[in-house]
N, C-alpha and C positions, 0 to 999 in steps of 0.2 A: 293936178286935179283932173285934167282932161284925159290923161292916161288911165286913171282909175275908172272914169266913166266909160271909156272904150272897153276896158277889161270886163266891167260889169255887163255891158251890152253883149259881149261875146259869150259870157257865161249864160246869160238868159236865153240866147239863141241856141247854143249847143248843148246845154245841160239836159234837156229832154231827150235828145238823140243819144246821149251817153247812157241814160237810163234804159232806153229801148234796147240797146245792144245787150245789156245784162238781163233782159226780160225772161229768158227761158231758165227754168229751174235746172240746175246742173247737179249730177250725182256721180259719186265715185264708183258705184257698183250698178250693174244691170238690174239686180233685184230691187234696189231702192228706186230706180227710175220706173220699173214696172208697178211698184206700189203707188207711185205718184200719178201715173197715167195708165191704169189697167186696160182701158179701151183703145189706146193709141199704140202705135209702133214705137219701140225704143230704138234709137239710133246712136251711133258713136259720132260725136261732133269733134272735128279737129278745130280747135278754137282759133288759131292764127289764120287759117284759110277760110273758115266758115263753111267747110264742106263736110257733109256727114256720110256715114257708111252704114249699111244694113248688116244684120247678123248673117254670117256666112261669107261676107266679103273679106278680102285680104287684110284690110286695115281696121276692121271692126275691133275696137278695144285695144289697138296696138300703137297708135300714134303717140308721140311724146307728150304733147300738150292737148289732151282730149278728155272729154267727159261724156257720160251717158245723158241723153236728153230725150224728151218726147218729140216725135217728128212734127206734130202740129205746132208746137211752141217754137221749134227751130225754123220752120217755114215762116211763121209769123215774124220772126226776128230777121228774116232775109237770108237765112242760111240756105244751102242747096245740097242736093244729092250729088254724089260723085258722078262724073260723066263717063268714066271709063270702066265702071263696074267693079272696081277694086275696093 
């Protein structure tokens, strides 16, 4: 019984942060992302690293586990731009 109470407490504490990670709308195509956020910059987000790339950069649209997202939504989720300009 105590183990169930502990598990429940952990879920209550961590569930909101799990939802926040999945907050940015993710799109398989650049066009779909542009439709969702026409006034924002569309970036390519590498999901495992949380690093995004801008159009024209080396890894834009090319990483294995990535999606197109709106920059403002990615920033709100704690993702960041690449630091080496690739």
